[in-house]
C-alpha positions as CSV (number, residue, x, y, z in Angstrom):
1,X,0.0,0.0,0.0
2,X,1.1,3.6,-0.7
3,X,1.8,5.6,2.4
4,X,-0.9,8.3,2.6
5,X,0.2,11.9,3.0
6,X,-2.7,14.0,4.2
7,X,-2.4,17.7,3.3
8,X,-6.0,18.9,3.6
9,X,-6.2,19.9,7.2
10,X,-8.3,22.9,6.4
11,X,-11.0,20.5,5.3
12,X,-10.9,18.6,8.5
13,X,-8.5,17.2,11.0
14,X,-8.2,13.8,12.7
15,X,-9.2,13.5,16.3
16,X,-6.3,14.1,18.7
17,X,-5.8,11.1,21.0
18,X,-5.8,13.5,24.0
19,X,-9.2,14.7,22.9
20,X,-10.6,11.2,22.4
21,X,-9.6,10.3,26.0
22,X,-11.6,13.1,27.3
23,X,-14.6,12.3,25.1
24,X,-14.5,8.6,26.1
25,X,-15.6,9.6,29.6
26,X,-19.0,10.6,28.3
27,X,-20.2,7.7,26.2
28,X,-21.2,5.3,29.0
29,X,-20.0,6.8,32.3
30,X,-21.2,10.4,32.3
31,X,-24.0,10.1,29.9
32,X,-26.7,12.1,31.7
33,X,-28.8,14.9,30.4
34,X,-27.5,18.3,31.8
35,X,-31.1,19.5,32.2
36,X,-32.0,16.7,34.6
37,X,-32.2,17.3,38.4
38,X,-30.9,14.0,39.6
39,X,-27.3,13.0,40.1
40,X,-26.5,11.9,36.6
41,X,-27.9,15.2,35.3
42,X,-26.0,17.2,37.8
43,X,-22.7,15.6,36.9
44,X,-23.4,16.2,33.2
45,X,-24.3,19.9,34.0
46,X,-21.0,20.3,35.9
47,X,-19.1,19.0,32.9
48,X,-21.0,21.2,30.5
49,X,-20.3,24.3,32.7
50,X,-16.6,23.3,32.9
51,X,-16.3,23.1,29.1
52,X,-17.9,26.5,28.7
53,X,-15.7,28.0,31.3
54,X,-12.5,26.5,29.8
55,X,-13.3,27.9,26.4
56,X,-14.2,31.3,27.8
57,X,-10.9,31.5,29.7
58,X,-8.9,30.8,26.5
59,X,-10.6,33.7,24.6
60,X,-10.9,36.2,27.5
61,X,-14.7,35.9,27.7
62,X,-17.3,35.1,30.3
63,X,-18.8,31.6,30.3
64,X,-22.3,32.9,29.6
65,X,-21.0,34.4,26.4
66,X,-20.3,31.0,24.9
67,X,-23.1,29.3,23.0
68,X,-22.5,25.7,21.8
69,X,-23.8,24.8,18.3
70,X,-23.6,22.0,15.7
71,X,-20.6,23.5,14.0
72,X,-19.2,26.5,12.1
73,X,-22.0,26.7,9.6
74,X,-24.6,26.9,12.3
75,X,-22.7,29.4,14.3
76,X,-22.3,31.6,11.3
77,X,-26.0,31.4,10.6
78,X,-26.9,32.1,14.2
79,X,-24.7,35.2,14.2
80,X,-26.3,36.6,11.0
81,X,-29.9,35.6,11.3
82,X,-29.9,35.9,15.1
83,X,-28.9,39.5,15.0
84,X,-31.3,40.4,12.2
85,X,-34.3,38.6,13.9
86,X,-33.5,40.3,17.2
87,X,-33.7,43.7,15.6
88,X,-37.0,43.1,13.9
89,X,-38.9,44.0,17.1
90,X,-36.6,46.8,18.2
91,X,-36.2,50.5,17.5
92,X,-33.6,49.5,14.9
93,X,-35.9,47.4,12.8
94,X,-35.5,49.7,9.9
95,X,-31.7,49.0,9.8
96,X,-31.4,46.5,6.9
97,X,-27.8,46.6,5.7
98,X,-25.0,44.1,6.1
99,X,-21.3,44.3,5.2
100,X,-19.2,41.3,4.4
101,X,-16.4,40.3,1.9
102,X,-16.3,38.6,-1.4
103,X,-14.1,35.8,0.0
104,X,-16.2,34.6,2.9
105,X,-17.2,31.0,3.5
106,X,-20.5,30.0,1.8
107,X,-22.0,29.7,5.3
108,X,-21.8,33.5,5.4
109,X,-22.3,34.4,1.7
110,X,-25.4,32.2,1.3
111,X,-27.0,33.5,4.5
112,X,-26.5,37.1,3.3
113,X,-27.9,36.3,-0.1
114,X,-31.0,34.9,1.7
115,X,-31.4,38.2,3.5
116,X,-31.1,40.1,0.2
117,X,-34.2,38.2,-0.9
118,X,-36.0,39.7,2.1
119,X,-35.3,43.3,1.2
120,X,-31.9,43.6,2.9
121,X,-29.1,45.4,1.3
122,X,-25.6,43.9,1.3
123,X,-22.1,45.3,0.5
124,X,-19.6,42.7,-0.5
125,X,-16.1,44.2,0.0
126,X,-13.4,43.7,-2.5
127,X,-10.0,42.3,-1.5
128,X,-6.6,43.2,-3.0
129,X,-4.5,40.8,-5.1
130,X,-3.3,39.0,-2.0
131,X,-6.8,38.5,-0.6
132,X,-6.6,41.2,2.1
133,X,-9.4,43.6,3.0
134,X,-8.6,47.3,3.4
135,X,-10.0,48.6,6.7
136,X,-10.7,51.9,4.9
137,X,-13.1,50.1,2.6
138,X,-15.0,48.9,5.7
139,X,-15.2,52.5,7.0
140,X,-16.5,53.8,3.6
141,X,-19.1,51.0,3.5
142,X,-20.7,51.7,6.9
143,X,-24.1,53.4,6.9
144,X,-26.6,54.4,9.6
145,X,-28.7,51.3,8.6
146,X,-25.8,48.9,8.9
147,X,-26.6,46.2,11.5
148,X,-23.7,43.8,11.1
149,X,-20.2,43.5,9.6
150,X,-18.9,40.0,9.1
151,X,-15.2,39.5,8.0
152,X,-13.5,36.2,8.4
153,X,-10.3,36.1,10.5
154,X,-8.4,33.8,8.1
155,X,-9.6,32.6,4.7
156,X,-10.2,28.8,4.3
157,X,-8.8,28.7,0.7
158,X,-5.8,31.0,0.5
159,X,-5.1,31.4,4.2
160,X,-5.1,35.3,4.1
161,X,-5.2,36.7,7.6
162,X,-7.4,39.8,7.9
163,X,-6.7,42.9,10.0
164,X,-9.6,42.1,12.4
165,X,-8.4,44.4,15.2
166,X,-8.1,47.4,12.9
167,X,-11.5,46.8,11.4
168,X,-12.9,46.5,14.9
169,X,-11.5,49.9,15.9
170,X,-13.1,51.5,12.8
171,X,-16.5,50.0,13.7
172,X,-16.2,51.1,17.3
173,X,-15.4,54.7,16.2
174,X,-18.4,54.7,13.9
175,X,-20.7,53.7,16.7
176,X,-20.0,57.0,18.5
177,X,-22.3,59.8,17.6
178,X,-21.5,63.5,17.8
179,X,-22.2,63.6,21.6
180,X,-19.9,60.6,22.2
181,X,-22.8,58.2,23.0
182,X,-22.1,54.7,21.6
183,X,-24.8,53.0,19.5
184,X,-25.1,49.2,19.8
185,X,-24.9,48.6,16.1
186,X,-23.3,47.7,13.8
187,X,-22.1,44.5,15.5
188,X,-18.9,42.9,14.3
189,X,-18.7,39.1,13.6
190,X,-15.7,37.1,12.5
191,X,-15.6,33.5,11.3
192,X,-12.5,32.2,13.0
193,X,-12.8,28.5,12.2
194,X,-9.5,28.4,10.3
195,X,-7.7,30.7,12.6
196,X,-8.5,28.9,15.9
197,X,-5.5,26.6,15.9
198,X,-2.9,29.2,14.9
199,X,-3.8,32.8,15.7
200,X,-4.5,35.0,18.7
201,X,-8.1,34.4,19.8
202,X,-8.5,36.9,22.7
203,X,-11.9,38.6,21.9
204,X,-10.9,41.8,23.7
205,X,-7.7,42.2,21.6
206,X,-9.6,41.3,18.4
207,X,-12.6,43.6,19.4
208,X,-15.2,41.3,18.0
209,X,-18.8,41.1,19.2
210,X,-19.4,37.6,17.8
211,X,-16.9,34.9,16.8
212,X,-17.4,31.5,15.2
213,X,-15.2,28.4,16.0
214,X,-15.7,24.7,15.2
215,X,-14.1,21.5,16.3
216,X,-13.3,19.8,13.1
217,X,-10.5,22.2,12.2
218,X,-8.6,21.9,15.5
219,X,-8.2,18.1,15.9
220,X,-11.5,18.0,17.8
221,X,-14.8,16.2,16.9
222,X,-17.0,17.0,14.0
223,X,-20.5,18.4,14.3
224,X,-19.7,20.7,17.2
225,X,-18.8,24.4,17.4
226,X,-19.4,27.5,19.5
227,X,-20.4,31.1,18.9
228,X,-19.0,33.8,21.2
229,X,-21.7,36.4,21.8
230,X,-20.5,39.5,23.6
231,X,-22.8,40.5,26.5
232,X,-25.3,43.0,25.3
233,X,-25.6,41.6,21.8
234,X,-29.2,40.3,21.5
235,X,-29.9,37.3,19.3
236,X,-33.0,35.4,18.4
237,X,-32.7,31.6,17.9
238,X,-32.8,29.8,14.6
239,X,-33.5,26.4,16.3
240,X,-36.4,26.1,18.6
241,X,-37.2,23.5,21.3
242,X,-36.5,23.0,24.9
243,X,-34.6,26.3,25.4
244,X,-31.0,25.0,26.0
245,X,-28.0,27.3,25.5
246,X,-29.9,30.4,26.8
247,X,-32.7,29.6,24.5
248,X,-30.5,30.1,21.4
249,X,-29.7,26.5,20.5
250,X,-32.4,24.1,21.7
251,X,-31.7,20.3,21.8
252,X,-30.0,18.0,24.3
253,X,-26.4,19.0,24.5
254,X,-23.9,16.7,22.8
255,X,-21.8,16.5,26.0
256,X,-19.0,14.2,24.6
257,X,-18.5,16.5,21.6
258,X,-18.6,19.7,23.7
259,X,-16.0,18.3,26.1
260,X,-13.9,17.3,23.1
261,X,-14.2,20.7,21.6
262,X,-13.1,22.4,24.8
263,X,-10.1,20.1,25.1
264,X,-9.1,20.5,21.5
265,X,-9.4,24.2,21.7
266,X,-7.3,24.4,24.9
267,X,-4.6,22.2,23.3
268,X,-4.5,24.2,20.0
269,X,-4.1,27.5,21.8
270,X,-1.5,26.2,24.2
271,X,0.6,24.7,21.4
272,X,-0.1,27.2,18.6
273,X,3.1,29.3,18.8
274,X,5.4,26.3,18.7
275,X,3.4,24.5,16.1
276,X,3.0,27.6,14.0
277,X,6.7,28.1,13.9
278,X,7.3,24.5,12.8
279,X,4.7,24.7,10.1
280,X,5.8,28.0,8.7
281,X,9.2,26.4,7.9
282,X,7.5,23.5,6.1
283,X,5.0,25.8,4.4
284,X,7.7,28.1,3.0
285,X,9.7,25.1,1.9
286,X,6.7,23.8,-0.1
287,X,6.0,27.2,-1.6
288,X,9.6,27.8,-2.6
289,X,9.9,24.3,-4.0
290,X,6.7,24.5,-6.1
291,X,7.6,27.9,-7.5
292,X,11.1,26.9,-8.3
293,X,10.5,23.5,-9.9
294,X,7.2,24.0,-11.7
295,X,7.1,26.9,-14.3
296,X,4.0,29.0,-14.8
297,X,2.9,28.6,-11.2
298,X,1.5,31.4,-9.1
299,X,1.0,31.7,-5.3
300,X,-2.5,32.7,-4.3
301,X,-2.7,34.8,-1.1
302,X,-0.2,36.9,0.8
303,X,3.3,35.4,1.0
304,X,3.5,36.2,4.7
305,X,0.1,37.3,6.1
306,X,-1.3,33.8,5.7
307,X,-2.0,30.8,7.9
308,X,1.1,28.9,9.0
309,X,-0.1,25.7,7.3
310,X,-1.6,27.1,4.1
311,X,-0.2,26.8,0.5
312,X,-2.5,27.7,-2.4
313,X,-1.1,27.8,-5.9
314,X,-2.4,28.0,-9.4
315,X,-0.4,25.7,-11.8
316,X,-1.4,27.1,-15.1
317,X,-2.3,24.8,-18.1
318,X,-3.6,22.0,-15.8
319,X,-7.0,21.3,-14.3
320,X,-7.0,21.3,-10.5
321,X,-9.5,18.4,-10.3
322,X,-7.3,16.2,-12.4
323,X,-4.3,17.0,-10.3
324,X,-6.1,16.1,-7.2
325,X,-7.0,12.7,-8.6
326,X,-3.5,12.0,-9.9
327,X,-2.0,13.0,-6.5
328,X,-4.5,10.9,-4.7
329,X,-3.4,7.9,-6.8
330,X,0.2,8.6,-5.6
331,X,-0.9,8.7,-2.0
332,X,-1.3,12.5,-1.5
333,X,-4.5,14.1,-0.4
334,X,-5.0,17.8,-1.3
335,X,-7.9,19.9,-2.5
336,X,-8.9,22.4,-5.1
337,X,-10.9,25.4,-4.0
338,X,-12.9,25.2,-0.8
339,X,-13.2,21.7,0.6
340,X,-16.9,22.3,1.4
341,X,-17.7,22.8,-2.3
342,X,-14.9,20.8,-3.9
343,X,-17.5,18.8,-5.9
344,X,-18.7,22.0,-7.5
345,X,-16.9,22.8,-10.8
346,X,-17.7,26.5,-10.7
347,X,-14.6,28.7,-10.4
348,X,-13.4,29.4,-6.9
349,X,-15.1,32.7,-5.8
350,X,-12.0,33.4,-3.7
351,X,-9.5,33.1,-6.5
352,X,-11.8,35.2,-8.7
353,X,-12.0,37.9,-6.0
354,X,-8.2,38.3,-6.3
355,X,-8.8,39.5,-9.8
356,X,-7.4,36.4,-11.4
357,X,-8.9,35.0,-14.6
358,X,-10.9,31.8,-15.0
359,X,-7.8,29.6,-15.6
360,X,-6.3,30.5,-12.3
361,X,-9.3,29.2,-10.4
362,X,-9.5,25.9,-12.3
363,X,-5.8,25.2,-11.9
364,X,-5.6,26.0,-8.2
365,X,-4.5,23.5,-5.6
366,X,-4.6,23.9,-1.8
367,X,-2.2,22.2,0.5
368,X,-2.8,22.5,4.2
369,X,-0.3,21.0,6.5
370,X,-0.9,19.5,10.0
371,X,0.6,18.2,13.2
372,X,2.0,15.0,11.6
373,X,3.4,16.7,8.4
374,X,7.2,16.4,8.2
375,X,10.0,17.5,5.9
376,X,10.3,14.1,4.1
377,X,6.6,14.3,3.2
378,X,7.2,17.7,1.7
379,X,10.1,16.4,-0.3
380,X,8.0,13.6,-1.7
381,X,5.1,16.0,-2.5
382,X,7.4,18.3,-4.4
383,X,8.8,15.4,-6.5
384,X,5.4,13.9,-7.3
385,X,3.7,17.2,-8.0
386,X,6.3,18.2,-10.5
387,X,5.8,14.8,-12.3
388,X,2.0,15.2,-12.2
389,X,2.2,18.8,-13.6
390,X,4.3,17.6,-16.5
391,X,1.9,14.8,-17.3
392,X,-1.2,16.9,-17.1
393,X,0.3,19.7,-19.2
394,X,0.9,17.3,-22.1
395,X,-2.8,16.4,-22.2
396,X,-4.4,19.6,-20.9
397,X,-7.0,21.4,-23.1
398,X,-6.6,24.7,-21.1
399,X,-3.9,26.2,-23.4
400,X,-6.1,25.5,-26.4
401,X,-9.0,27.1,-24.7
402,X,-6.9,30.3,-24.1
403,X,-6.0,30.5,-27.7
404,X,-9.7,30.1,-28.8
405,X,-10.7,32.9,-26.5
406,X,-8.2,35.2,-28.2
């Protein structure tokens, strides 16, 4: 059998053994419903409260500001629809404008598009050629009717790290009226799913009002996430039932997954600086090797202001999907475009937002490194990728398509 080299950690990560040990305590032993009054329920409630407190302490928040959800997508949707629904019955109900970026995850983009169908206005901010948002563009897009600004912390495709703290300061300044009284809106939300394992997550330093994190990107369980909601930010639920999670996310809590998420998040933040330094060396080795050995290759995203584990390149005159399959046959797992939509052959909206033509999207490959990635694996990937690029360029129809367009 070919030894597998997994380089798609932005799609999902394996479950850390340390996390699994924590989760194993809840399958049979501490299985109670946290809402129950008897001993099994009280033990479960104690574990639930501890997980909430652990996460809050890592991000500099209060336990009551942590809402557990079914993952990043649900947290993003709760942030957007929850804010909007809460304003429907308030004095700010006429405020119907949202600001986001053209490179957000589809959990954000599709939610905003849904609101546009309900008479909301949306501004989709451009990014520069490296995928970065200019905070000045945020400032210029703000209106009196703006209720929410949502800018992802780090992009899932090209790894671009956004100036979240700068954007936050601009929004805070905008909230002040001429007499210095602060309005509550617009709120500031950031999808931090990709950033959680590598970047600073202190909500006070970032200045966010809402922040999304999920477990499957940080070596935790799938199907679990949390939404940080700053005290004073009012939300309405999008899931109704028994009123769990302060009434914002009904349903019996998945205690094993919640405990696993808390453990995975603590480990990721504790080890992030050391692990990031290790991964940056491997990341830069891979980038340098690809650009040196494969002609007509372009790096997508900022060369430095990117996640420590992210490499996204467009290898011109090949098709990304074909390259993924060829690499898979040689034991290497990578992706093209966003992993959540990798079966969609539409051009990557992220690469297109960089101002790159159609061919750059369809020839893009994303390599995202992880805790088990080592230098020998990078050497092997560079060797095989060069061979695959040569094979595909001989049979590719993309150069002919370019000529026909001319």
